[in-house]
C-alpha positions as CSV (number, residue, x, y, z in Angstrom):
1,X,0.0,0.0,0.0
2,X,1.2,3.5,-0.9
3,X,1.0,5.9,2.0
4,X,1.0,9.7,1.5
5,X,1.0,12.3,4.2
6,X,-0.2,15.8,3.3
7,X,1.9,17.9,5.7
8,X,0.9,21.3,7.1
9,X,2.8,24.2,5.5
10,X,5.1,26.2,7.8
11,X,5.6,29.2,5.5
12,X,3.7,32.3,6.6
13,X,0.6,33.2,4.6
14,X,0.7,29.9,2.7
15,X,-2.9,28.7,2.4
16,X,-2.5,26.5,-0.7
17,X,-2.6,22.7,-0.8
18,X,-1.2,20.4,-3.5
19,X,-4.0,17.9,-2.7
20,X,-7.8,18.6,-2.6
21,X,-10.3,16.5,-0.7
22,X,-11.7,15.3,-4.1
23,X,-8.3,14.1,-5.2
24,X,-7.6,12.5,-1.9
25,X,-10.9,10.5,-2.3
26,X,-9.8,9.4,-5.7
27,X,-6.5,8.1,-4.3
28,X,-8.2,6.4,-1.4
29,X,-10.7,4.7,-3.8
30,X,-7.6,3.4,-5.7
31,X,-6.1,1.8,-2.6
32,X,-3.9,4.6,-1.3
33,X,-3.8,5.5,2.4
34,X,-3.9,9.2,2.9
35,X,-2.9,11.0,6.1
36,X,-3.6,14.7,6.4
37,X,-2.0,17.0,9.0
38,X,-4.2,19.5,10.8
39,X,-3.7,23.1,9.6
40,X,-5.4,26.3,10.5
41,X,-4.0,28.0,7.3
42,X,-4.9,25.5,4.6
43,X,-7.8,26.6,2.3
44,X,-9.6,23.3,2.7
45,X,-11.3,22.5,6.0
46,X,-9.9,19.5,7.7
47,X,-13.4,18.0,8.0
48,X,-13.5,17.8,4.2
49,X,-10.5,15.4,4.2
50,X,-11.9,13.5,7.2
51,X,-15.3,13.0,5.4
52,X,-13.6,11.3,2.4
53,X,-11.7,8.8,4.5
54,X,-8.3,10.5,5.2
55,X,-6.5,9.8,8.5
56,X,-6.1,13.1,10.4
57,X,-3.0,13.6,12.4
58,X,-1.5,16.6,14.2
59,X,0.7,19.2,12.5
60,X,4.4,18.2,12.2
61,X,3.6,14.5,12.9
62,X,5.1,13.5,9.6
63,X,8.5,13.7,11.0
64,X,8.0,10.6,13.1
65,X,6.1,8.6,10.4
66,X,7.9,5.5,8.9
67,X,10.4,6.2,6.2
68,X,8.3,4.6,3.4
69,X,5.8,7.4,3.5
70,X,5.6,10.0,0.7
71,X,5.5,13.4,2.4
72,X,3.5,15.8,0.2
73,X,3.8,19.6,0.5
74,X,4.5,22.8,-1.4
75,X,7.0,25.0,0.2
76,X,10.2,24.6,2.2
77,X,10.7,22.3,5.2
78,X,11.7,23.5,8.7
79,X,15.4,24.4,8.7
80,X,15.9,22.9,12.1
81,X,15.7,19.3,10.7
82,X,19.2,17.8,10.4
83,X,18.3,14.8,8.3
84,X,15.4,13.7,6.0
85,X,14.5,10.1,5.7
86,X,11.2,10.2,3.8
87,X,10.3,10.5,0.1
88,X,9.4,14.1,-0.1
89,X,7.3,15.7,-2.9
90,X,7.4,19.5,-3.0
91,X,9.1,22.6,-4.5
92,X,12.6,22.1,-3.1
93,X,14.4,25.0,-5.1
94,X,17.7,23.1,-4.8
95,X,18.4,21.8,-8.3
96,X,19.5,25.1,-9.9
97,X,22.2,25.9,-7.4
98,X,20.0,28.3,-5.4
99,X,21.3,29.6,-2.0
100,X,21.3,26.7,0.5
101,X,21.0,23.9,-2.0
102,X,24.0,21.9,-0.7
103,X,22.8,22.2,2.9
104,X,19.4,20.9,2.0
105,X,20.7,18.0,-0.1
106,X,23.1,17.0,2.7
107,X,20.1,16.4,4.9
108,X,18.7,13.9,2.4
109,X,22.1,12.2,2.1
110,X,22.4,11.9,5.9
111,X,18.8,10.6,6.3
112,X,18.6,8.4,3.3
113,X,15.5,10.2,2.0
114,X,14.8,11.6,-1.5
115,X,13.3,14.6,-3.1
116,X,10.8,14.5,-6.0
117,X,10.9,18.2,-6.9
118,X,7.6,19.3,-8.4
119,X,9.4,21.7,-10.7
120,X,11.1,18.7,-12.3
121,X,8.1,16.5,-12.7
122,X,8.0,16.8,-16.5
123,X,6.5,15.0,-19.4
124,X,8.6,13.4,-22.2
125,X,8.1,16.7,-24.1
126,X,9.6,18.7,-21.1
127,X,6.4,20.2,-19.9
128,X,5.7,20.3,-16.2
129,X,2.8,18.0,-15.3
130,X,1.6,20.3,-12.5
131,X,2.2,24.0,-12.1
132,X,0.7,27.0,-10.4
133,X,2.0,29.1,-13.3
134,X,-1.3,30.4,-14.5
135,X,-2.4,31.7,-11.1
136,X,1.0,33.1,-10.4
137,X,0.8,35.2,-13.5
138,X,-2.8,36.2,-12.8
139,X,-2.1,37.2,-9.2
140,X,1.1,38.9,-10.1
141,X,-0.5,41.1,-12.7
142,X,-3.3,41.9,-10.3
143,X,-0.9,43.1,-7.6
144,X,1.2,45.0,-10.2
145,X,-1.9,47.0,-11.4
146,X,-3.0,47.5,-7.8
147,X,0.4,49.0,-6.9
148,X,0.3,51.2,-10.0
149,X,-3.2,52.4,-8.9
150,X,-1.9,53.3,-5.5
151,X,1.0,55.3,-7.1
152,X,-1.5,57.3,-9.0
153,X,-3.4,58.0,-5.8
154,X,-0.3,58.7,-3.8
155,X,-1.6,56.0,-1.4
156,X,0.7,53.1,-0.5
157,X,-1.5,51.7,2.2
158,X,-3.0,48.6,0.5
159,X,0.2,47.0,-0.6
160,X,1.9,47.6,2.7
161,X,0.2,44.3,3.6
162,X,-1.7,41.9,1.4
163,X,-3.8,38.9,2.2
164,X,-5.4,35.9,0.5
165,X,-8.8,36.5,-1.2
166,X,-11.7,34.2,-0.7
167,X,-12.0,33.7,-4.4
168,X,-11.4,35.3,-7.8
169,X,-14.6,37.3,-7.6
170,X,-13.6,39.1,-4.4
171,X,-10.1,39.8,-5.9
172,X,-11.7,41.3,-9.0
173,X,-14.1,43.4,-7.0
174,X,-11.2,45.0,-5.1
175,X,-9.0,45.4,-8.2
176,X,-11.8,47.0,-10.2
177,X,-12.5,49.5,-7.4
178,X,-8.8,50.5,-7.2
179,X,-8.5,50.8,-10.9
180,X,-11.6,52.9,-11.2
181,X,-10.3,55.3,-8.6
182,X,-6.9,55.5,-10.3
183,X,-8.5,56.2,-13.7
184,X,-10.4,59.1,-12.2
185,X,-7.0,60.6,-11.2
186,X,-5.2,59.9,-14.5
187,X,-6.7,59.7,-17.9
188,X,-4.2,57.2,-19.1
189,X,-4.3,53.4,-19.2
190,X,-1.1,51.9,-17.8
191,X,1.3,50.6,-20.4
192,X,2.4,47.1,-19.6
193,X,5.0,44.7,-21.0
194,X,4.7,41.0,-20.3
195,X,7.9,38.9,-20.8
196,X,7.3,35.2,-21.3
197,X,3.7,35.6,-22.4
198,X,3.4,32.3,-24.2
199,X,3.8,30.2,-21.0
200,X,1.3,29.4,-18.2
201,X,2.4,32.5,-16.1
202,X,2.2,34.8,-19.1
203,X,-1.2,33.5,-20.0
204,X,-2.5,34.2,-16.5
205,X,-1.1,37.7,-16.6
206,X,-2.5,38.6,-20.0
207,X,-5.9,37.2,-19.0
208,X,-6.0,39.4,-15.9
209,X,-4.9,42.5,-17.9
210,X,-7.6,41.8,-20.6
211,X,-10.3,41.9,-17.9
212,X,-9.3,45.5,-17.3
213,X,-9.1,46.4,-20.9
214,X,-5.3,46.7,-20.9
215,X,-3.5,45.5,-24.0
216,X,0.1,44.8,-23.1
217,X,3.2,44.5,-25.1
218,X,3.9,40.8,-25.4
219,X,7.4,39.4,-25.6
220,X,8.7,35.8,-25.5
221,X,12.0,34.1,-25.9
222,X,12.3,35.0,-29.6
223,X,11.9,38.7,-28.7
224,X,14.4,38.7,-25.9
225,X,17.1,36.1,-26.6
226,X,20.5,37.7,-27.1
227,X,19.0,41.2,-26.8
228,X,19.5,42.1,-23.1
229,X,19.5,44.5,-21.4
230,X,16.0,45.3,-22.6
231,X,16.1,49.1,-22.4
232,X,12.7,49.4,-24.0
233,X,11.1,48.2,-20.8
234,X,12.0,51.5,-19.2
235,X,9.4,53.2,-21.4
236,X,6.5,51.1,-20.0
237,X,4.7,51.8,-16.7
238,X,4.6,48.1,-15.6
239,X,6.9,45.2,-16.3
240,X,5.6,41.7,-15.5
241,X,8.3,39.0,-15.9
242,X,7.0,35.6,-16.5
243,X,10.0,34.1,-18.3
244,X,11.5,30.8,-17.6
245,X,14.8,31.2,-15.7
246,X,17.5,29.5,-17.9
247,X,21.3,29.5,-17.8
248,X,21.6,31.4,-21.2
249,X,19.1,34.1,-20.3
250,X,20.8,37.6,-20.5
251,X,19.8,40.2,-17.9
252,X,16.7,42.2,-18.8
253,X,17.7,45.1,-16.6
254,X,20.8,46.0,-14.7
255,X,21.3,48.0,-11.5
256,X,22.4,51.1,-13.4
257,X,19.0,51.3,-15.0
258,X,17.1,51.6,-11.8
259,X,17.9,55.3,-11.0
260,X,17.5,56.5,-14.6
261,X,15.7,59.9,-14.2
262,X,13.6,59.7,-17.5
263,X,12.4,56.2,-16.7
264,X,8.6,55.7,-17.0
265,X,8.7,52.2,-15.5
266,X,7.4,52.4,-11.9
267,X,6.3,48.8,-11.1
268,X,8.0,45.5,-11.7
269,X,6.4,42.2,-10.7
270,X,8.9,39.4,-11.0
271,X,6.5,36.4,-11.2
272,X,9.5,34.1,-12.0
273,X,11.0,35.2,-8.8
274,X,14.3,33.4,-8.4
275,X,16.7,36.0,-7.0
276,X,19.1,33.6,-5.5
277,X,19.7,31.8,-8.7
278,X,22.9,32.7,-10.7
279,X,20.5,32.8,-13.8
280,X,18.2,35.5,-12.4
281,X,17.3,37.8,-15.4
282,X,16.6,40.7,-13.1
283,X,19.8,41.1,-11.1
284,X,18.5,44.4,-9.6
285,X,17.4,42.8,-6.4
286,X,18.6,39.9,-4.2
287,X,15.7,38.9,-1.9
288,X,12.1,38.1,-2.2
289,X,9.2,40.2,-0.9
290,X,6.4,38.9,1.3
291,X,2.7,39.2,2.0
292,X,3.4,41.4,5.0
293,X,6.0,43.4,3.2
294,X,5.2,43.0,-0.5
295,X,7.0,46.0,-2.0
296,X,10.7,46.7,-2.3
297,X,11.5,50.2,-3.3
298,X,14.4,50.0,-5.8
299,X,15.0,53.7,-6.7
300,X,17.1,56.0,-4.7
301,X,15.6,59.1,-6.3
302,X,12.1,60.5,-6.5
303,X,11.3,58.5,-9.6
304,X,9.5,55.6,-8.0
305,X,10.3,52.0,-9.0
306,X,8.5,49.4,-6.9
307,X,9.3,45.7,-7.0
308,X,6.9,42.8,-6.2
309,X,8.8,39.5,-5.9
310,X,6.6,37.1,-3.9
311,X,7.6,33.5,-4.3
312,X,4.1,32.1,-3.6
313,X,1.9,34.5,-5.6
314,X,-0.9,32.0,-6.1
315,X,-1.6,32.1,-2.4
316,X,-3.4,35.3,-3.2
317,X,-6.1,33.0,-4.6
318,X,-5.5,29.7,-2.7
319,X,-8.8,28.0,-3.5
320,X,-8.7,28.3,-7.3
321,X,-5.0,27.7,-7.5
322,X,-5.1,24.6,-5.2
323,X,-8.0,23.0,-7.0
324,X,-6.3,23.5,-10.3
325,X,-3.0,22.2,-9.2
326,X,-4.4,19.2,-7.4
327,X,-6.3,18.2,-10.6
328,X,-3.0,18.4,-12.5
329,X,-1.0,16.5,-10.0
330,X,-3.4,13.6,-9.4
331,X,-2.4,11.6,-12.4
332,X,1.2,11.5,-11.3
333,X,0.3,10.7,-7.7
334,X,-1.7,7.7,-8.9
335,X,1.5,6.3,-10.4
336,X,3.5,6.4,-7.2
337,X,5.2,3.1,-6.6
338,X,5.2,2.1,-10.3
339,X,8.4,1.7,-12.2
340,X,7.2,2.9,-15.6
341,X,6.1,6.5,-14.8
342,X,8.2,8.8,-17.0
343,X,7.8,12.0,-15.0
344,X,8.5,10.3,-11.6
345,X,11.6,8.6,-13.0
346,X,12.8,11.9,-14.5
347,X,12.4,13.8,-11.2
348,X,14.1,11.0,-9.2
349,X,17.0,10.8,-11.7
350,X,17.4,14.6,-11.4
351,X,17.6,14.3,-7.6
352,X,20.3,11.6,-7.8
353,X,22.3,13.6,-10.4
354,X,22.3,16.7,-8.2
355,X,23.0,14.7,-5.1
356,X,26.1,13.2,-6.8
357,X,27.5,16.8,-7.1
358,X,28.1,16.8,-3.4
359,X,30.6,14.0,-3.6
């Protein structure tokens, strides 16, 4: 029997779940045993999991479960753990030499566990089988426009702290209200450039913008490859970066562009958000922003340039993003324990290849 434990997230403001009660029921019906940790933050009520047959356990109980368990989550594990013995499935952010990657993988080496990184669960065509990309782009574009609105109103209050919305309708209501107020102050529609528009993130961003009647400039790899820095972005009001971080990506902007006096650009939302990677295409910042501190002011002069770089943007809409992601991931979870699943084999092979780099 395959046993999976859905752990409680420890990252602040993280309300998403990689597994919905509906998907849990499907797994149980197929013979899986599903454990779910209690969590006050998760967007799904614990009773929904209990009602479909999941075993409910306290938060952080996964640490003491037998080593044959698959531990399912989204964001980082507690740093206090010295070794990891289980088969973990989550976004580890350790396979592209991000800060702390060696320290994390040493814990797996000491404990004998393994990491199936969701970022590297890919089909034979190289496409990720499950991703939050659409909702990351959608939420990132919403926050970028909201911040632009506040700039027009000389009011920075809303984005001094942000919170998860109950659903997409409540987000739209708030955004439309802010946008209407800003349009009364300024007659212009914000000019926006979306980099990486063909991907999931870019699609989400352009969908959000279209709901507001904003037609962005759309660039993808054929428009940016070998052309950095992209000075043209300084002539837009908002830059939304949805590009895939790759080793050969040239910087889109450099630090010297930040304090340019004739710059129109006043909001950057880095949806890709990988500042600790050596491949970061926006090397104008070095740390992420958060829900309780979402804006980093980059400019040292009076010409505002605000950066949004939240690494779990879909938490703005945890319900829609969790349901979507769980549906995508279910097919792979159903193949756990099988030897012929391409995406699982690819992710495990990647783990062992990176682990070997420690030797």
